[in-house]
C-alpha positions as CSV (number, residue, x, y, z in Angstrom):
1,M,0.0,0.0,0.1
2,G,1.8,3.2,-1.3
3,H,-0.5,6.4,-0.8
4,V,-3.8,8.1,-1.6
5,A,-4.4,11.2,-3.3
6,L,-7.6,13.2,-2.9
7,R,-9.2,16.2,-4.2
8,S,-10.9,18.5,-1.8
9,S,-13.0,21.8,-2.3
10,D,-11.4,22.8,1.2
11,A,-8.0,21.4,1.0
12,Q,-6.4,23.7,3.7
13,A,-9.1,22.3,6.1
14,S,-8.2,18.9,5.2
15,I,-4.6,19.5,5.6
16,D,-5.2,21.1,9.1
17,V,-7.2,18.1,10.2
18,A,-4.4,15.7,8.9
19,T,-1.5,17.8,10.7
20,R,-3.3,18.8,13.9
21,M,-5.6,16.0,14.5
22,L,-4.1,12.8,13.0
23,G,-0.5,14.0,13.3
24,L,1.0,13.9,9.7
25,R,3.4,16.4,8.5
26,V,3.7,18.2,5.3
27,T,6.5,17.1,2.9
28,G,6.2,19.4,0.1
29,E,3.8,21.7,-1.7
30,D,3.4,22.5,-5.6
31,A,0.8,24.4,-7.2
32,G,-2.2,23.4,-5.1
33,T,-1.0,19.9,-4.5
34,T,0.2,19.3,-0.9
35,F,2.0,16.1,0.2
36,L,1.9,14.6,3.8
37,S,3.6,11.5,5.4
38,A,3.9,9.9,8.8
39,N,7.3,8.5,8.2
40,R,10.3,8.9,5.9
41,N,8.4,8.3,2.6
42,H,8.0,11.6,0.8
43,H,4.3,11.1,0.7
44,E,1.5,8.8,1.8
45,L,-1.3,11.4,1.4
46,I,-1.9,13.9,-1.2
47,Y,-4.4,16.7,-1.1
48,I,-5.2,18.5,-4.2
49,E,-7.3,21.9,-4.4
50,D,-10.3,21.3,-6.5
51,D,-14.0,22.3,-6.6
52,R,-15.1,18.7,-5.9
53,N,-14.3,16.4,-3.5
54,G,-13.1,13.0,-4.7
55,V,-10.5,10.5,-4.9
56,D,-7.8,11.2,-7.4
57,R,-5.9,8.0,-7.3
58,F,-4.4,5.2,-5.3
59,G,-0.7,4.3,-5.3
60,L,0.5,0.6,-5.0
61,V,4.0,-0.4,-4.7
62,A,5.4,-3.5,-6.7
63,A,7.5,-5.8,-5.0
64,D,10.1,-5.7,-7.7
65,E,10.7,-5.2,-11.5
66,D,9.1,-8.6,-12.4
67,A,6.0,-7.8,-10.3
68,L,5.8,-4.4,-11.9
69,D,5.8,-6.0,-15.3
70,E,3.4,-8.7,-14.6
71,A,1.0,-6.3,-13.2
72,R,1.0,-4.2,-16.2
73,H,0.5,-7.3,-18.3
74,R,-2.5,-8.5,-16.4
75,V,-4.0,-5.1,-16.3
76,A,-3.7,-4.6,-20.1
77,Q,-5.0,-8.2,-20.7
78,A,-8.0,-7.6,-18.4
79,G,-9.0,-4.6,-20.5
80,F,-8.5,-1.7,-18.2
81,P,-7.2,1.3,-19.9
82,I,-3.6,2.3,-19.3
83,V,-3.6,6.0,-19.3
84,A,0.1,6.6,-18.7
85,D,3.4,4.6,-18.8
86,E,4.8,6.2,-15.8
87,P,3.3,7.2,-12.3
88,I,1.3,10.6,-12.2
89,E,3.8,12.4,-9.8
90,A,7.4,12.8,-10.5
91,G,10.1,10.8,-8.7
92,L,8.5,7.5,-8.2
93,G,10.7,5.7,-10.7
94,R,9.3,3.0,-12.9
95,G,5.6,2.5,-13.0
96,F,2.3,2.9,-14.8
97,T,-1.1,4.4,-14.4
98,F,-4.4,2.9,-15.2
99,V,-8.4,3.1,-14.7
100,G,-9.8,0.3,-12.8
101,P,-13.3,-0.7,-11.7
102,D,-15.9,2.1,-10.7
103,G,-13.5,4.6,-12.4
104,F,-10.9,4.6,-9.7
105,V,-7.3,5.5,-10.9
106,F,-4.3,3.4,-9.6
107,E,-0.7,4.0,-10.1
108,I,1.8,1.1,-9.6
109,Y,5.3,2.0,-9.1
110,L,8.7,0.9,-7.7
111,D,10.5,3.6,-5.7
112,M,9.2,6.4,-3.5
113,P,11.7,9.2,-2.7
114,Q,12.7,9.5,0.9
115,S,12.1,12.6,3.0
116,V,13.9,14.1,6.0
117,E,13.7,12.5,9.3
118,P,10.1,12.6,10.7
119,A,10.0,15.2,13.5
120,L,9.2,13.5,17.1
121,G,5.8,13.9,18.5
122,F,2.5,12.4,17.9
123,G,1.0,10.7,14.9
124,P,0.8,7.2,13.2
125,D,3.5,5.1,12.0
126,R,2.4,4.8,8.4
127,Y,-0.5,4.4,6.0
128,G,-2.2,1.3,6.2
129,H,-5.3,0.5,4.2
130,I,-8.3,1.8,2.5
131,N,-12.2,0.8,2.5
132,L,-14.1,0.9,-0.7
133,H,-17.7,0.6,-1.1
134,A,-17.9,-0.9,-4.7
135,A,-20.7,-0.8,-7.2
136,D,-19.9,-4.1,-8.3
137,I,-18.4,-6.0,-5.5
138,V,-17.7,-9.3,-7.3
139,G,-16.1,-7.3,-10.1
140,M,-13.9,-5.3,-7.7
141,R,-12.9,-8.4,-5.7
142,D,-11.9,-10.3,-8.9
143,F,-10.0,-7.4,-10.1
144,L,-8.1,-7.1,-7.0
145,V,-7.4,-10.9,-6.6
146,G,-7.0,-11.9,-10.2
147,V,-5.2,-9.1,-11.7
148,L,-3.4,-7.3,-8.8
149,G,-2.7,-10.5,-6.8
150,F,-4.4,-9.5,-3.5
151,M,-5.6,-12.5,-1.2
152,V,-9.0,-12.9,0.8
153,S,-8.5,-12.8,4.5
154,D,-12.1,-12.8,5.6
155,V,-15.5,-12.7,4.0
156,I,-18.6,-11.3,5.7
157,G,-22.0,-13.1,4.9
158,D,-22.5,-14.3,1.3
159,G,-20.0,-11.9,0.0
160,E,-21.3,-8.6,1.4
161,L,-17.8,-7.6,2.6
162,Y,-14.4,-8.8,1.9
163,F,-11.2,-8.0,3.5
164,L,-8.0,-8.5,1.3
165,R,-4.4,-8.4,1.8
166,C,-1.2,-7.7,-0.5
167,N,1.2,-8.2,2.4
168,A,1.1,-9.8,5.9
169,E,-1.3,-7.2,7.2
170,H,-4.9,-8.7,7.5
171,H,-6.1,-6.1,4.9
172,G,-4.8,-3.4,2.5
173,I,-8.3,-3.0,1.2
174,A,-11.7,-3.7,2.7
175,L,-14.4,-3.9,0.3
176,G,-18.1,-3.6,0.8
177,K,-21.2,-3.2,-1.5
178,G,-22.3,0.3,-2.2
179,R,-22.2,3.3,-4.4
180,G,-18.6,3.4,-6.1
181,V,-16.9,5.4,-3.2
182,M,-13.9,5.3,-0.8
183,H,-15.3,5.2,2.5
184,H,-12.1,5.8,4.7
185,H,-8.3,5.7,4.6
186,A,-6.7,4.2,7.7
187,W,-3.3,4.8,9.7
188,Q,-1.6,2.4,12.0
189,A,-0.6,3.6,15.5
190,Q,1.7,2.2,18.0
191,S,-1.0,1.4,20.7
192,I,-4.4,2.0,21.9
193,V,-3.0,4.8,23.9
194,E,-2.5,6.8,20.5
195,L,-6.2,6.3,19.8
196,G,-7.1,7.9,23.1
197,K,-4.7,10.8,22.6
198,L,-6.4,11.3,19.2
199,N,-10.1,11.4,20.6
200,D,-8.8,13.9,23.2
201,R,-7.5,16.1,20.5
202,L,-10.8,15.8,18.6
203,D,-12.6,16.9,21.7
204,A,-10.3,19.7,22.5
205,A,-10.9,21.1,18.8
206,R,-14.7,20.8,19.5
207,R,-14.7,17.9,16.9
208,R,-16.0,14.4,17.6
209,A,-15.0,10.8,16.8
210,L,-17.5,9.2,14.5
211,W,-17.0,5.7,16.2
212,G,-14.7,4.1,18.5
213,P,-12.4,2.9,20.0
214,V,-13.8,-0.5,18.9
215,R,-12.2,-4.0,18.7
216,H,-13.2,-5.5,15.2
217,G,-13.4,-9.3,14.9
218,A,-12.3,-9.3,11.2
219,G,-8.8,-8.2,11.4
220,H,-8.6,-8.1,15.2
221,N,-7.6,-4.4,15.1
222,I,-8.7,-1.7,17.6
223,A,-10.1,1.4,15.6
224,T,-11.5,4.7,16.0
225,Y,-12.9,6.8,13.1
226,F,-13.4,10.6,12.5
227,A,-15.0,12.3,9.5
228,E,-12.6,14.6,7.5
229,P,-13.7,17.9,5.9
230,G,-13.5,16.3,2.2
231,G,-16.5,13.9,3.2
232,S,-14.5,10.7,3.8
233,V,-13.6,9.0,7.1
234,V,-10.1,8.7,8.6
235,E,-9.2,5.6,10.9
236,L,-6.6,5.3,13.3
237,Y,-6.0,1.6,14.2
238,T,-3.6,-0.8,16.2
239,D,-2.9,-4.3,16.8
240,M,-4.0,-5.5,13.4
241,E,-3.8,-9.3,12.9
242,H,-0.9,-10.4,10.5
243,I,-1.2,-13.4,8.2
244,Y,2.2,-15.1,7.1
245,D,0.7,-18.2,5.4
246,P,-0.2,-17.5,2.0
247,H,-2.4,-20.5,1.8
248,R,-4.4,-19.9,4.9
249,P,-8.2,-20.2,4.0
250,A,-10.5,-17.0,4.3
251,N,-12.3,-16.8,7.6
252,T,-16.0,-16.4,7.2
253,W,-18.5,-14.6,9.6
254,P,-22.3,-14.6,9.4
255,T,-23.6,-11.2,8.7
256,E,-25.7,-11.4,11.9
257,D,-22.7,-12.0,13.9
258,G,-21.9,-8.5,15.0
259,R,-18.5,-9.4,16.7
260,W,-16.9,-9.3,13.1
261,Y,-17.3,-5.5,13.3
262,N,-17.5,-4.7,17.1
263,R,-16.3,-7.3,19.8
264,W,-16.8,-5.0,22.5
265,G,-20.3,-4.2,21.9
266,V,-23.2,-3.9,19.4
267,Y,-23.1,-0.2,18.8
268,I,-22.3,1.1,15.2
269,P,-23.3,4.6,14.2
270,A,-26.4,4.7,12.0
271,E,-24.6,7.4,9.7
272,F,-21.2,5.6,9.4
273,R,-21.9,4.1,6.1
274,D,-23.2,7.4,4.7
275,Y,-19.6,8.9,4.1
276,G,-17.6,8.3,1.2
277,I,-16.3,10.2,-1.8
278,P,-16.2,8.9,-5.6
279,P,-13.6,8.9,-8.2
280,I,-13.0,12.4,-9.3
281,T,-14.2,11.3,-12.8
282,V,-17.4,10.2,-11.5
283,A,-17.8,13.3,-9.3
284,R,-17.2,15.3,-12.5
285,G,-20.1,13.2,-14.3
286,L,-17.3,11.9,-16.8
């Protein structure tokens, strides 16, 4: 999992929340584009000034040259349009950019420039995963598994949700049924203490957490969520399950077993699923 680039009608408000609440730091600015990171990578989150809120693109890191070439071959063979034979932003090394299901743009690349040593202070360790609500959940699942090589970790109900991994962490993409939006982007913290501090910062700023802390059954992670100004949700999590056996069968959870989403209670906010932003091409009706 490399980075997320978002377009925002109030980019400065989004940047303020990302820095003052979540704890990211600005690593660069260029003509309405702001780069942020939690670690030495030059960027893990990008905000782009726009008149609409939407997802510009998702960045994924290939394991090596052979994996990059194989990914490009599979994308082309599956009929997804390759729009550039390089990543969109400069400095990422070899890569390519294409349009996947639901109009989401992906760039797959090998190298990320390193930034200066992160300042000591609060904040997550790194960007971890995204949650998508797909208009065609089966098509998106097949794309992630068959084309990009993700593996299914957990399944909820009769394919109502899928948790998919591309490394040892339980999921890099959580996939549910919906209207073709990114619901949230998620960041790994050291411990549940950091989640408590985030909620305290939100309270001090007269903001509120949307949900959490909760302990998920699927993935085992402890998480808290808050809404960002652009219309999507930010998750801070810790204690995620790691899977080192590539042949481990997927866990299955009955939909009615609420422990898959909250092992510490039954509460989930009624408005939680109402958040989300579409690909910018869809937001513009293209």
